[in-house]
PDB file of N, CA, C and O in Angstrom:
ATOM      1  N   MET A   1     -81.415  55.315  30.067  1.00  0.00           N
ATOM      2  CA  MET A   1     -82.166  55.770  31.202  1.00  0.00           C
ATOM      3  C   MET A   1     -82.910  57.037  30.807  1.00  0.00           C
ATOM      4  O   MET A   1     -82.320  57.953  30.234  1.00  0.00           O
ATOM      5  N   GLU A   2     -84.170  57.092  31.103  1.00  0.00           N
ATOM      6  CA  GLU A   2     -84.961  58.281  30.822  1.00  0.00           C
ATOM      7  C   GLU A   2     -84.893  59.238  32.003  1.00  0.00           C
ATOM      8  O   GLU A   2     -84.813  58.828  33.161  1.00  0.00           O
ATOM      9  N   ASP A   3     -84.926  60.508  31.678  1.00  0.00           N
ATOM     10  CA  ASP A   3     -84.927  61.532  32.711  1.00  0.00           C
ATOM     11  C   ASP A   3     -85.923  62.602  32.288  1.00  0.00           C
ATOM     12  O   ASP A   3     -85.703  63.276  31.282  1.00  0.00           O
ATOM     13  N   PRO A   4     -87.009  62.775  33.026  1.00  0.00           N
ATOM     14  CA  PRO A   4     -88.027  63.753  32.636  1.00  0.00           C
ATOM     15  C   PRO A   4     -87.532  65.197  32.662  1.00  0.00           C
ATOM     16  O   PRO A   4     -88.196  66.082  32.122  1.00  0.00           O
ATOM     17  N   ASP A   5     -86.388  65.449  33.275  1.00  0.00           N
ATOM     18  CA  ASP A   5     -85.864  66.814  33.337  1.00  0.00           C
ATOM     19  C   ASP A   5     -85.379  67.342  31.994  1.00  0.00           C
ATOM     20  O   ASP A   5     -85.103  68.536  31.882  1.00  0.00           O
ATOM     21  N   VAL A   6     -85.263  66.498  30.972  1.00  0.00           N
ATOM     22  CA  VAL A   6     -84.785  67.003  29.679  1.00  0.00           C
ATOM     23  C   VAL A   6     -85.898  67.641  28.853  1.00  0.00           C
ATOM     24  O   VAL A   6     -85.615  68.354  27.891  1.00  0.00           O
ATOM     25  N   TYR A   7     -87.149  67.399  29.207  1.00  0.00           N
ATOM     26  CA  TYR A   7     -88.264  67.934  28.422  1.00  0.00           C
ATOM     27  C   TYR A   7     -88.323  69.446  28.541  1.00  0.00           C
ATOM     28  O   TYR A   7     -88.455  69.981  29.642  1.00  0.00           O
ATOM     29  N   GLU A   8     -88.224  70.139  27.411  1.00  0.00           N
ATOM     30  CA  GLU A   8     -88.249  71.601  27.326  1.00  0.00           C
ATOM     31  C   GLU A   8     -87.243  72.251  28.276  1.00  0.00           C
ATOM     32  O   GLU A   8     -87.516  73.305  28.851  1.00  0.00           O
ATOM     33  N   ALA A   9     -86.090  71.622  28.436  1.00  0.00           N
ATOM     34  CA  ALA A   9     -85.082  72.094  29.381  1.00  0.00           C
ATOM     35  C   ALA A   9     -84.191  73.173  28.774  1.00  0.00           C
ATOM     36  O   ALA A   9     -83.933  73.193  27.571  1.00  0.00           O
ATOM     37  N   SER A  10     -83.734  74.058  29.638  1.00  0.00           N
ATOM     38  CA  SER A  10     -82.758  75.070  29.255  1.00  0.00           C
ATOM     39  C   SER A  10     -81.391  74.402  29.124  1.00  0.00           C
ATOM     40  O   SER A  10     -81.201  73.285  29.607  1.00  0.00           O
ATOM     41  N   PRO A  11     -80.438  75.072  28.478  1.00  0.00           N
ATOM     42  CA  PRO A  11     -79.088  74.506  28.416  1.00  0.00           C
ATOM     43  C   PRO A  11     -78.510  74.201  29.804  1.00  0.00           C
ATOM     44  O   PRO A  11     -77.838  73.186  29.985  1.00  0.00           O
ATOM     45  N   ALA A  12     -78.765  75.067  30.769  1.00  0.00           N
ATOM     46  CA  ALA A  12     -78.239  74.849  32.124  1.00  0.00           C
ATOM     47  C   ALA A  12     -78.845  73.589  32.754  1.00  0.00           C
ATOM     48  O   ALA A  12     -78.132  72.802  33.376  1.00  0.00           O
ATOM     49  N   ARG A  13     -80.138  73.403  32.594  1.00  0.00           N
ATOM     50  CA  ARG A  13     -80.786  72.206  33.159  1.00  0.00           C
ATOM     51  C   ARG A  13     -80.313  70.955  32.438  1.00  0.00           C
ATOM     52  O   ARG A  13     -80.110  69.921  33.075  1.00  0.00           O
ATOM     53  N   LEU A  14     -80.132  71.026  31.123  1.00  0.00           N
ATOM     54  CA  LEU A  14     -79.606  69.879  30.387  1.00  0.00           C
ATOM     55  C   LEU A  14     -78.199  69.529  30.865  1.00  0.00           C
ATOM     56  O   LEU A  14     -77.856  68.354  30.989  1.00  0.00           O
ATOM     57  N   GLY A  15     -77.387  70.549  31.132  1.00  0.00           N
ATOM     58  CA  GLY A  15     -76.045  70.317  31.648  1.00  0.00           C
ATOM     59  C   GLY A  15     -76.074  69.595  32.981  1.00  0.00           C
ATOM     60  O   GLY A  15     -75.253  68.712  33.230  1.00  0.00           O
ATOM     61  N   ALA A  16     -77.015  69.963  33.841  1.00  0.00           N
ATOM     62  CA  ALA A  16     -77.148  69.295  35.142  1.00  0.00           C
ATOM     63  C   ALA A  16     -77.547  67.832  34.964  1.00  0.00           C
ATOM     64  O   ALA A  16     -77.032  66.957  35.661  1.00  0.00           O
ATOM     65  N   VAL A  17     -78.459  67.567  34.038  1.00  0.00           N
ATOM     66  CA  VAL A  17     -78.867  66.191  33.759  1.00  0.00           C
ATOM     67  C   VAL A  17     -77.677  65.393  33.235  1.00  0.00           C
ATOM     68  O   VAL A  17     -77.445  64.260  33.656  1.00  0.00           O
ATOM     69  N   LEU A  18     -76.932  65.988  32.322  1.00  0.00           N
ATOM     70  CA  LEU A  18     -75.773  65.313  31.746  1.00  0.00           C
ATOM     71  C   LEU A  18     -74.736  65.001  32.822  1.00  0.00           C
ATOM     72  O   LEU A  18     -74.180  63.902  32.844  1.00  0.00           O
ATOM     73  N   GLU A  19     -74.478  65.928  33.688  1.00  0.00           N
ATOM     74  CA  GLU A  19     -73.510  65.687  34.770  1.00  0.00           C
ATOM     75  C   GLU A  19     -73.972  64.557  35.687  1.00  0.00           C
ATOM     76  O   GLU A  19     -73.162  63.739  36.123  1.00  0.00           O
ATOM     77  N   ARG A  20     -75.252  64.512  35.974  1.00  0.00           N
ATOM     78  CA  ARG A  20     -75.783  63.454  36.842  1.00  0.00           C
ATOM     79  C   ARG A  20     -75.551  62.070  36.261  1.00  0.00           C
ATOM     80  O   ARG A  20     -75.232  61.133  36.993  1.00  0.00           O
ATOM     81  N   HIS A  21     -75.708  61.932  34.953  1.00  0.00           N
ATOM     82  CA  HIS A  21     -75.649  60.611  34.335  1.00  0.00           C
ATOM     83  C   HIS A  21     -74.289  60.266  33.730  1.00  0.00           C
ATOM     84  O   HIS A  21     -73.943  59.089  33.634  1.00  0.00           O
ATOM     85  N   ALA A  22     -73.527  61.251  33.327  1.00  0.00           N
ATOM     86  CA  ALA A  22     -72.275  61.001  32.613  1.00  0.00           C
ATOM     87  C   ALA A  22     -71.162  60.486  33.527  1.00  0.00           C
ATOM     88  O   ALA A  22     -70.222  59.855  33.043  1.00  0.00           O
ATOM     89  N   ALA A  23     -71.245  60.737  34.814  1.00  0.00           N
ATOM     90  CA  ALA A  23     -70.176  60.328  35.724  1.00  0.00           C
ATOM     91  C   ALA A  23     -69.968  58.816  35.721  1.00  0.00           C
ATOM     92  O   ALA A  23     -68.861  58.342  35.975  1.00  0.00           O
ATOM     93  N   ALA A  24     -71.009  58.068  35.441  1.00  0.00           N
ATOM     94  CA  ALA A  24     -70.919  56.617  35.496  1.00  0.00           C
ATOM     95  C   ALA A  24     -70.722  55.979  34.119  1.00  0.00           C
ATOM     96  O   ALA A  24     -70.826  54.759  33.988  1.00  0.00           O
ATOM     97  N   ALA A  25     -70.440  56.783  33.097  1.00  0.00           N
ATOM     98  CA  ALA A  25     -70.363  56.239  31.739  1.00  0.00           C
ATOM     99  C   ALA A  25     -69.151  56.776  30.993  1.00  0.00           C
ATOM    100  O   ALA A  25     -68.649  57.856  31.303  1.00  0.00           O
ATOM    101  N   THR A  26     -68.684  56.016  30.007  1.00  0.00           N
ATOM    102  CA  THR A  26     -67.630  56.513  29.137  1.00  0.00           C
ATOM    103  C   THR A  26     -68.225  57.192  27.909  1.00  0.00           C
ATOM    104  O   THR A  26     -67.586  58.045  27.293  1.00  0.00           O
ATOM    105  N   THR A  27     -69.442  56.814  27.558  1.00  0.00           N
ATOM    106  CA  THR A  27     -70.157  57.437  26.451  1.00  0.00           C
ATOM    107  C   THR A  27     -71.568  57.747  26.925  1.00  0.00           C
ATOM    108  O   THR A  27     -72.234  56.899  27.519  1.00  0.00           O
ATOM    109  N   THR A  28     -72.014  58.956  26.659  1.00  0.00           N
ATOM    110  CA  THR A  28     -73.356  59.369  27.050  1.00  0.00           C
ATOM    111  C   THR A  28     -74.030  60.001  25.845  1.00  0.00           C
ATOM    112  O   THR A  28     -73.425  60.808  25.139  1.00  0.00           O
ATOM    113  N   VAL A  29     -75.279  59.636  25.613  1.00  0.00           N
ATOM    114  CA  VAL A  29     -76.075  60.232  24.549  1.00  0.00           C
ATOM    115  C   VAL A  29     -77.224  60.969  25.221  1.00  0.00           C
ATOM    116  O   VAL A  29     -78.034  60.367  25.927  1.00  0.00           O
ATOM    117  N   LEU A  30     -77.286  62.259  24.998  1.00  0.00           N
ATOM    118  CA  LEU A  30     -78.355  63.082  25.548  1.00  0.00           C
ATOM    119  C   LEU A  30     -79.295  63.417  24.398  1.00  0.00           C
ATOM    120  O   LEU A  30     -78.918  64.138  23.474  1.00  0.00           O
ATOM    121  N   VAL A  31     -80.507  62.900  24.453  1.00  0.00           N
ATOM    122  CA  VAL A  31     -81.503  63.145  23.419  1.00  0.00           C
ATOM    123  C   VAL A  31     -82.479  64.161  23.981  1.00  0.00           C
ATOM    124  O   VAL A  31     -83.134  63.918  24.995  1.00  0.00           O
ATOM    125  N   CYS A  32     -82.570  65.302  23.309  1.00  0.00           N
ATOM    126  CA  CYS A  32     -83.404  66.382  23.833  1.00  0.00           C
ATOM    127  C   CYS A  32     -83.852  67.287  22.698  1.00  0.00           C
ATOM    128  O   CYS A  32     -83.571  67.028  21.528  1.00  0.00           O
ATOM    129  N   HIS A  33     -84.547  68.341  23.060  1.00  0.00           N
ATOM    130  CA  HIS A  33     -85.134  69.257  22.084  1.00  0.00           C
ATOM    131  C   HIS A  33     -84.361  70.566  22.007  1.00  0.00           C
ATOM    132  O   HIS A  33     -83.499  70.861  22.834  1.00  0.00           O
ATOM    133  N   GLU A  34     -84.701  71.327  20.996  1.00  0.00           N
ATOM    134  CA  GLU A  34     -84.178  72.671  20.827  1.00  0.00           C
ATOM    135  C   GLU A  34     -84.998  73.636  21.672  1.00  0.00           C
ATOM    136  O   GLU A  34     -86.161  73.347  21.954  1.00  0.00           O
ATOM    137  N   PRO A  35     -84.456  74.738  22.075  1.00  0.00           N
ATOM    138  CA  PRO A  35     -83.124  75.240  21.792  1.00  0.00           C
ATOM    139  C   PRO A  35     -82.067  74.766  22.789  1.00  0.00           C
ATOM    140  O   PRO A  35     -80.901  75.146  22.690  1.00  0.00           O
ATOM    141  N   GLY A  36     -82.475  73.940  23.745  1.00  0.00           N
ATOM    142  CA  GLY A  36     -81.535  73.483  24.768  1.00  0.00           C
ATOM    143  C   GLY A  36     -80.367  72.696  24.225  1.00  0.00           C
ATOM    144  O   GLY A  36     -79.240  72.858  24.691  1.00  0.00           O
ATOM    145  N   ALA A  37     -80.619  71.837  23.235  1.00  0.00           N
ATOM    146  CA  ALA A  37     -79.556  70.979  22.695  1.00  0.00           C
ATOM    147  C   ALA A  37     -78.430  71.801  22.067  1.00  0.00           C
ATOM    148  O   ALA A  37     -77.258  71.576  22.366  1.00  0.00           O
ATOM    149  N   SER A  38     -78.777  72.738  21.211  1.00  0.00           N
ATOM    150  CA  SER A  38     -77.728  73.539  20.574  1.00  0.00           C
ATOM    151  C   SER A  38     -77.102  74.508  21.570  1.00  0.00           C
ATOM    152  O   SER A  38     -75.900  74.769  21.510  1.00  0.00           O
ATOM    153  N   GLY A  39     -77.900  75.039  22.477  1.00  0.00           N
ATOM    154  CA  GLY A  39     -77.363  75.956  23.477  1.00  0.00           C
ATOM    155  C   GLY A  39     -76.320  75.299  24.358  1.00  0.00           C
ATOM    156  O   GLY A  39     -75.265  75.878  24.618  1.00  0.00           O
ATOM    157  N   LEU A  40     -76.612  74.088  24.821  1.00  0.00           N
ATOM    158  CA  LEU A  40     -75.653  73.340  25.645  1.00  0.00           C
ATOM    159  C   LEU A  40     -74.420  72.980  24.830  1.00  0.00           C
ATOM    160  O   LEU A  40     -73.297  73.109  25.318  1.00  0.00           O
ATOM    161  N   SER A  41     -74.614  72.533  23.598  1.00  0.00           N
ATOM    162  CA  SER A  41     -73.488  72.132  22.744  1.00  0.00           C
ATOM    163  C   SER A  41     -72.534  73.298  22.491  1.00  0.00           C
ATOM    164  O   SER A  41     -71.316  73.135  22.574  1.00  0.00           O
ATOM    165  N   VAL A  42     -73.079  74.460  22.186  1.00  0.00           N
ATOM    166  CA  VAL A  42     -72.249  75.635  21.928  1.00  0.00           C
ATOM    167  C   VAL A  42     -71.524  76.066  23.200  1.00  0.00           C
ATOM    168  O   VAL A  42     -70.362  76.468  23.149  1.00  0.00           O
ATOM    169  N   ALA A  43     -72.205  75.982  24.334  1.00  0.00           N
ATOM    170  CA  ALA A  43     -71.576  76.372  25.597  1.00  0.00           C
ATOM    171  C   ALA A  43     -70.420  75.454  25.969  1.00  0.00           C
ATOM    172  O   ALA A  43     -69.404  75.915  26.488  1.00  0.00           O
ATOM    173  N   LEU A  44     -70.567  74.158  25.708  1.00  0.00           N
ATOM    174  CA  LEU A  44     -69.529  73.192  26.083  1.00  0.00           C
ATOM    175  C   LEU A  44     -68.383  73.134  25.083  1.00  0.00           C
ATOM    176  O   LEU A  44     -67.263  72.777  25.449  1.00  0.00           O
ATOM    177  N   ALA A  45     -68.646  73.477  23.830  1.00  0.00           N
ATOM    178  CA  ALA A  45     -67.620  73.368  22.789  1.00  0.00           C
ATOM    179  C   ALA A  45     -66.644  74.535  22.860  1.00  0.00           C
ATOM    180  O   ALA A  45     -67.041  75.700  22.814  1.00  0.00           O
ATOM    181  N   GLY A  46     -65.382  74.208  22.969  1.00  0.00           N
ATOM    182  CA  GLY A  46     -64.345  75.235  22.994  1.00  0.00           C
ATOM    183  C   GLY A  46     -63.923  75.621  21.595  1.00  0.00           C
ATOM    184  O   GLY A  46     -64.323  74.976  20.626  1.00  0.00           O
ATOM    185  N   PRO A  47     -63.125  76.658  21.476  1.00  0.00           N
ATOM    186  CA  PRO A  47     -62.624  77.068  20.162  1.00  0.00           C
ATOM    187  C   PRO A  47     -61.708  75.991  19.596  1.00  0.00           C
ATOM    188  O   PRO A  47     -61.004  75.297  20.329  1.00  0.00           O
ATOM    189  N   SER A  48     -61.736  75.873  18.288  1.00  0.00           N
ATOM    190  CA  SER A  48     -60.918  74.857  17.646  1.00  0.00           C
ATOM    191  C   SER A  48     -60.428  75.363  16.302  1.00  0.00           C
ATOM    192  O   SER A  48     -61.132  76.094  15.605  1.00  0.00           O
ATOM    193  N   SER A  49     -59.212  74.967  15.946  1.00  0.00           N
ATOM    194  CA  SER A  49     -58.682  75.298  14.626  1.00  0.00           C
ATOM    195  C   SER A  49     -58.702  74.076  13.713  1.00  0.00           C
ATOM    196  O   SER A  49     -58.121  74.102  12.627  1.00  0.00           O
ATOM    197  N   ALA A  50     -59.365  73.011  14.146  1.00  0.00           N
ATOM    198  CA  ALA A  50     -59.453  71.797  13.333  1.00  0.00           C
ATOM    199  C   ALA A  50     -60.228  72.097  12.051  1.00  0.00           C
ATOM    200  O   ALA A  50     -61.101  72.965  12.036  1.00  0.00           O
ATOM    201  N   PRO A  51     -59.906  71.376  10.981  1.00  0.00           N
ATOM    202  CA  PRO A  51     -60.626  71.594   9.725  1.00  0.00           C
ATOM    203  C   PRO A  51     -62.136  71.410   9.911  1.00  0.00           C
ATOM    204  O   PRO A  51     -62.579  70.409  10.474  1.00  0.00           O
ATOM    205  N   GLY A  52     -62.900  72.358   9.446  1.00  0.00           N
ATOM    206  CA  GLY A  52     -64.355  72.288   9.517  1.00  0.00           C
ATOM    207  C   GLY A  52     -64.955  72.724  10.842  1.00  0.00           C
ATOM    208  O   GLY A  52     -66.178  72.745  10.980  1.00  0.00           O
ATOM    209  N   ALA A  53     -64.123  73.075  11.826  1.00  0.00           N
ATOM    210  CA  ALA A  53     -64.630  73.429  13.151  1.00  0.00           C
ATOM    211  C   ALA A  53     -65.549  74.644  13.104  1.00  0.00           C
ATOM    212  O   ALA A  53     -66.594  74.651  13.753  1.00  0.00           O
ATOM    213  N   ALA A  54     -65.178  75.657  12.355  1.00  0.00           N
ATOM    214  CA  ALA A  54     -66.000  76.869  12.272  1.00  0.00           C
ATOM    215  C   ALA A  54     -67.358  76.564  11.634  1.00  0.00           C
ATOM    216  O   ALA A  54     -68.379  77.105  12.058  1.00  0.00           O
ATOM    217  N   ASP A  55     -67.368  75.705  10.625  1.00  0.00           N
ATOM    218  CA  ASP A  55     -68.628  75.331   9.973  1.00  0.00           C
ATOM    219  C   ASP A  55     -69.531  74.553  10.932  1.00  0.00           C
ATOM    220  O   ASP A  55     -70.739  74.785  10.975  1.00  0.00           O
ATOM    221  N   ARG A  56     -68.943  73.628  11.703  1.00  0.00           N
ATOM    222  CA  ARG A  56     -69.731  72.851  12.665  1.00  0.00           C
ATOM    223  C   ARG A  56     -70.330  73.768  13.730  1.00  0.00           C
ATOM    224  O   ARG A  56     -71.499  73.639  14.093  1.00  0.00           O
ATOM    225  N   ARG A  57     -69.513  74.691  14.220  1.00  0.00           N
ATOM    226  CA  ARG A  57     -69.995  75.613  15.247  1.00  0.00           C
ATOM    227  C   ARG A  57     -71.126  76.486  14.699  1.00  0.00           C
ATOM    228  O   ARG A  57     -72.128  76.705  15.380  1.00  0.00           O
ATOM    229  N   ALA A  58     -70.968  76.978  13.485  1.00  0.00           N
ATOM    230  CA  ALA A  58     -72.009  77.803  12.872  1.00  0.00           C
ATOM    231  C   ALA A  58     -73.298  77.007  12.692  1.00  0.00           C
ATOM    232  O   ALA A  58     -74.392  77.534  12.891  1.00  0.00           O
ATOM    233  N   GLN A  59     -73.164  75.744  12.318  1.00  0.00           N
ATOM    234  CA  GLN A  59     -74.336  74.887  12.137  1.00  0.00           C
ATOM    235  C   GLN A  59     -75.086  74.710  13.456  1.00  0.00           C
ATOM    236  O   GLN A  59     -76.315  74.776  13.486  1.00  0.00           O
ATOM    237  N   VAL A  60     -74.355  74.488  14.539  1.00  0.00           N
ATOM    238  CA  VAL A  60     -74.995  74.319  15.844  1.00  0.00           C
ATOM    239  C   VAL A  60     -75.568  75.642  16.335  1.00  0.00           C
ATOM    240  O   VAL A  60     -76.653  75.663  16.916  1.00  0.00           O
ATOM    241  N   LEU A  61     -74.860  76.741  16.113  1.00  0.00           N
ATOM    242  CA  LEU A  61     -75.371  78.057  16.511  1.00  0.00           C
ATOM    243  C   LEU A  61     -76.695  78.377  15.820  1.00  0.00           C
ATOM    244  O   LEU A  61     -77.559  79.033  16.401  1.00  0.00           O
ATOM    245  N   ALA A  62     -76.851  77.916  14.583  1.00  0.00           N
ATOM    246  CA  ALA A  62     -78.083  78.150  13.839  1.00  0.00           C
ATOM    247  C   ALA A  62     -79.226  77.280  14.363  1.00  0.00           C
ATOM    248  O   ALA A  62     -80.390  77.524  14.046  1.00  0.00           O
ATOM    249  N   GLY A  63     -78.896  76.273  15.159  1.00  0.00           N
ATOM    250  CA  GLY A  63     -79.902  75.371  15.720  1.00  0.00           C
ATOM    251  C   GLY A  63     -79.839  74.015  15.057  1.00  0.00           C
ATOM    252  O   GLY A  63     -79.745  73.907  13.834  1.00  0.00           O
ATOM    253  N   LEU A  64     -79.892  72.999  15.865  1.00  0.00           N
ATOM    254  CA  LEU A  64     -79.881  71.632  15.348  1.00  0.00           C
ATOM    255  C   LEU A  64     -81.258  71.299  14.786  1.00  0.00           C
ATOM    256  O   LEU A  64     -82.280  71.549  15.425  1.00  0.00           O
ATOM    257  N   GLY A  65     -81.269  70.739  13.597  1.00  0.00           N
ATOM    258  CA  GLY A  65     -82.527  70.359  12.963  1.00  0.00           C
ATOM    259  C   GLY A  65     -83.078  69.070  13.541  1.00  0.00           C
ATOM    260  O   GLY A  65     -82.442  68.424  14.373  1.00  0.00           O
ATOM    261  N   THR A  66     -84.258  68.710  13.093  1.00  0.00           N
ATOM    262  CA  THR A  66     -84.895  67.473  13.522  1.00  0.00           C
ATOM    263  C   THR A  66     -83.979  66.284  13.252  1.00  0.00           C
ATOM    264  O   THR A  66     -83.446  66.136  12.152  1.00  0.00           O
ATOM    265  N   ALA A  67     -83.806  65.455  14.248  1.00  0.00           N
ATOM    266  CA  ALA A  67     -82.993  64.238  14.190  1.00  0.00           C
ATOM    267  C   ALA A  67     -81.502  64.513  13.977  1.00  0.00           C
ATOM    268  O   ALA A  67     -80.777  63.636  13.508  1.00  0.00           O
ATOM    269  N   CYS A  68     -81.041  65.712  14.314  1.00  0.00           N
ATOM    270  CA  CYS A  68     -79.618  66.036  14.227  1.00  0.00           C
ATOM    271  C   CYS A  68     -78.968  65.910  15.600  1.00  0.00           C
ATOM    272  O   CYS A  68     -79.643  65.947  16.628  1.00  0.00           O
ATOM    273  N   ALA A  69     -77.652  65.760  15.596  1.00  0.00           N
ATOM    274  CA  ALA A  69     -76.926  65.601  16.859  1.00  0.00           C
ATOM    275  C   ALA A  69     -75.580  66.297  16.788  1.00  0.00           C
ATOM    276  O   ALA A  69     -74.904  66.278  15.759  1.00  0.00           O
ATOM    277  N   ALA A  70     -75.207  66.907  17.891  1.00  0.00           N
ATOM    278  CA  ALA A  70     -73.865  67.470  18.046  1.00  0.00           C
ATOM    279  C   ALA A  70     -73.049  66.429  18.803  1.00  0.00           C
ATOM    280  O   ALA A  70     -73.477  65.922  19.840  1.00  0.00           O
ATOM    281  N   VAL A  71     -71.871  66.116  18.273  1.00  0.00           N
ATOM    282  CA  VAL A  71     -70.996  65.125  18.905  1.00  0.00           C
ATOM    283  C   VAL A  71     -69.854  65.874  19.580  1.00  0.00           C
ATOM    284  O   VAL A  71     -69.055  66.540  18.921  1.00  0.00           O
ATOM    285  N   LEU A  72     -69.790  65.755  20.896  1.00  0.00           N
ATOM    286  CA  LEU A  72     -68.770  66.426  21.695  1.00  0.00           C
ATOM    287  C   LEU A  72     -67.826  65.390  22.287  1.00  0.00           C
ATOM    288  O   LEU A  72     -68.236  64.282  22.631  1.00  0.00           O
ATOM    289  N   ARG A  73     -66.551  65.768  22.400  1.00  0.00           N
ATOM    290  CA  ARG A  73     -65.554  64.852  22.977  1.00  0.00           C
ATOM    291  C   ARG A  73     -64.695  65.619  23.970  1.00  0.00           C
ATOM    292  O   ARG A  73     -64.300  66.761  23.736  1.00  0.00           O
ATOM    293  N   TRP A  74     -64.426  64.970  25.059  1.00  0.00           N
ATOM    294  CA  TRP A  74     -63.501  65.493  26.064  1.00  0.00           C
ATOM    295  C   TRP A  74     -62.265  64.618  26.040  1.00  0.00           C
ATOM    296  O   TRP A  74     -62.375  63.394  25.971  1.00  0.00           O
ATOM    297  N   ASP A  75     -61.093  65.224  26.095  1.00  0.00           N
ATOM    298  CA  ASP A  75     -59.851  64.453  26.090  1.00  0.00           C
ATOM    299  C   ASP A  75     -59.610  63.750  27.416  1.00  0.00           C
ATOM    300  O   ASP A  75     -59.008  62.677  27.445  1.00  0.00           O
ATOM    301  N   ASP A  76     -60.063  64.330  28.495  1.00  0.00           N
ATOM    302  CA  ASP A  76     -59.877  63.762  29.818  1.00  0.00           C
ATOM    303  C   ASP A  76     -61.094  62.920  30.167  1.00  0.00           C
ATOM    304  O   ASP A  76     -62.215  63.428  30.161  1.00  0.00           O
ATOM    305  N   GLU A  77     -60.892  61.636  30.473  1.00  0.00           N
ATOM    306  CA  GLU A  77     -62.026  60.758  30.751  1.00  0.00           C
ATOM    307  C   GLU A  77     -62.802  61.187  31.999  1.00  0.00           C
ATOM    308  O   GLU A  77     -63.957  60.790  32.158  1.00  0.00           O
ATOM    309  N   ARG A  78     -62.216  61.967  32.867  1.00  0.00           N
ATOM    310  CA  ARG A  78     -62.886  62.442  34.079  1.00  0.00           C
ATOM    311  C   ARG A  78     -63.212  63.934  33.962  1.00  0.00           C
ATOM    312  O   ARG A  78     -63.368  64.619  34.973  1.00  0.00           O
ATOM    313  N   ALA A  79     -63.313  64.426  32.747  1.00  0.00           N
ATOM    314  CA  ALA A  79     -63.518  65.859  32.512  1.00  0.00           C
ATOM    315  C   ALA A  79     -64.835  66.339  33.123  1.00  0.00           C
ATOM    316  O   ALA A  79     -65.828  65.613  33.173  1.00  0.00           O
ATOM    317  N   GLN A  80     -64.803  67.563  33.572  1.00  0.00           N
ATOM    318  CA  GLN A  80     -66.014  68.194  34.074  1.00  0.00           C
ATOM    319  C   GLN A  80     -66.692  68.926  32.924  1.00  0.00           C
ATOM    320  O   GLN A  80     -66.049  69.320  31.951  1.00  0.00           O
ATOM    321  N   LEU A  81     -67.982  69.097  33.054  1.00  0.00           N
ATOM    322  CA  LEU A  81     -68.744  69.801  32.030  1.00  0.00           C
ATOM    323  C   LEU A  81     -68.639  71.303  32.278  1.00  0.00           C
ATOM    324  O   LEU A  81     -69.534  71.925  32.849  1.00  0.00           O
ATOM    325  N   LEU A  82     -67.536  71.853  31.838  1.00  0.00           N
ATOM    326  CA  LEU A  82     -67.283  73.284  31.986  1.00  0.00           C
ATOM    327  C   LEU A  82     -67.433  73.964  30.632  1.00  0.00           C
ATOM    328  O   LEU A  82     -67.237  73.325  29.598  1.00  0.00           O
ATOM    329  N   PRO A  83     -67.775  75.238  30.621  1.00  0.00           N
ATOM    330  CA  PRO A  83     -67.844  75.948  29.342  1.00  0.00           C
ATOM    331  C   PRO A  83     -66.526  75.816  28.575  1.00  0.00           C
ATOM    332  O   PRO A  83     -65.440  75.914  29.146  1.00  0.00           O
ATOM    333  N   ALA A  84     -66.652  75.594  27.285  1.00  0.00           N
ATOM    334  CA  ALA A  84     -65.505  75.492  26.365  1.00  0.00           C
ATOM    335  C   ALA A  84     -64.531  74.378  26.743  1.00  0.00           C
ATOM    336  O   ALA A  84     -63.330  74.502  26.505  1.00  0.00           O
ATOM    337  N   SER A  85     -65.039  73.284  27.333  1.00  0.00           N
ATOM    338  CA  SER A  85     -64.167  72.187  27.763  1.00  0.00           C
ATOM    339  C   SER A  85     -64.137  71.006  26.797  1.00  0.00           C
ATOM    340  O   SER A  85     -63.362  70.070  26.996  1.00  0.00           O
ATOM    341  N   ALA A  86     -64.953  71.033  25.768  1.00  0.00           N
ATOM    342  CA  ALA A  86     -65.064  69.903  24.840  1.00  0.00           C
ATOM    343  C   ALA A  86     -64.720  70.340  23.414  1.00  0.00           C
ATOM    344  O   ALA A  86     -64.664  71.528  23.098  1.00  0.00           O
ATOM    345  N   ASP A  87     -64.495  69.342  22.576  1.00  0.00           N
ATOM    346  CA  ASP A  87     -64.337  69.576  21.140  1.00  0.00           C
ATOM    347  C   ASP A  87     -65.639  69.185  20.450  1.00  0.00           C
ATOM    348  O   ASP A  87     -66.185  68.113  20.714  1.00  0.00           O
ATOM    349  N   LEU A  88     -66.134  70.044  19.573  1.00  0.00           N
ATOM    350  CA  LEU A  88     -67.285  69.726  18.743  1.00  0.00           C
ATOM    351  C   LEU A  88     -66.741  68.989  17.524  1.00  0.00           C
ATOM    352  O   LEU A  88     -66.277  69.615  16.571  1.00  0.00           O
ATOM    353  N   VAL A  89     -66.797  67.672  17.556  1.00  0.00           N
ATOM    354  CA  VAL A  89     -66.120  66.884  16.536  1.00  0.00           C
ATOM    355  C   VAL A  89     -66.995  66.557  15.320  1.00  0.00           C
ATOM    356  O   VAL A  89     -66.482  66.220  14.253  1.00  0.00           O
ATOM    357  N   ASP A  90     -68.302  66.656  15.489  1.00  0.00           N
ATOM    358  CA  ASP A  90     -69.169  66.347  14.336  1.00  0.00           C
ATOM    359  C   ASP A  90     -70.569  66.859  14.602  1.00  0.00           C
ATOM    360  O   ASP A  90     -70.968  67.047  15.751  1.00  0.00           O
ATOM    361  N   VAL A  91     -71.307  67.083  13.534  1.00  0.00           N
ATOM    362  CA  VAL A  91     -72.729  67.344  13.600  1.00  0.00           C
ATOM    363  C   VAL A  91     -73.365  66.327  12.671  1.00  0.00           C
ATOM    364  O   VAL A  91     -73.097  66.318  11.469  1.00  0.00           O
ATOM    365  N   LEU A  92     -74.201  65.478  13.227  1.00  0.00           N
ATOM    366  CA  LEU A  92     -74.816  64.391  12.472  1.00  0.00           C
ATOM    367  C   LEU A  92     -76.248  64.746  12.114  1.00  0.00           C
ATOM    368  O   LEU A  92     -76.937  65.431  12.870  1.00  0.00           O
ATOM    369  N   GLY A  93     -76.683  64.282  10.972  1.00  0.00           N
ATOM    370  CA  GLY A  93     -78.052  64.531  10.548  1.00  0.00           C
ATOM    371  C   GLY A  93     -78.632  63.327   9.837  1.00  0.00           C
ATOM    372  O   GLY A  93     -77.921  62.381   9.495  1.00  0.00           O
ATOM    373  N   PRO A  94     -79.927  63.379   9.623  1.00  0.00           N
ATOM    374  CA  PRO A  94     -80.587  62.237   8.959  1.00  0.00           C
ATOM    375  C   PRO A  94     -80.137  62.091   7.514  1.00  0.00           C
ATOM    376  O   PRO A  94     -80.592  61.185   6.815  1.00  0.00           O
TER     377      PRO A  94
END
């Protein structure tokens, strides 16, 4: 589903779009531009001691490159999009 609200959106606006669409899905892919994508990802990702977590966070903080994606996971299937509520499990690139 396309949503015109993602174009040049702030992290807060992207979060609102994600909340609107994610409630009806088990997996949601939000395709958007910088700096909103990395800003939202960093805001949602909580601290982690998992191997490589600090490197992934630093990569997202530096900004996601063209065709890159931050993969976030919530343990609770009904989780709310709250700050630091997700795990940043991967950063994918071309």
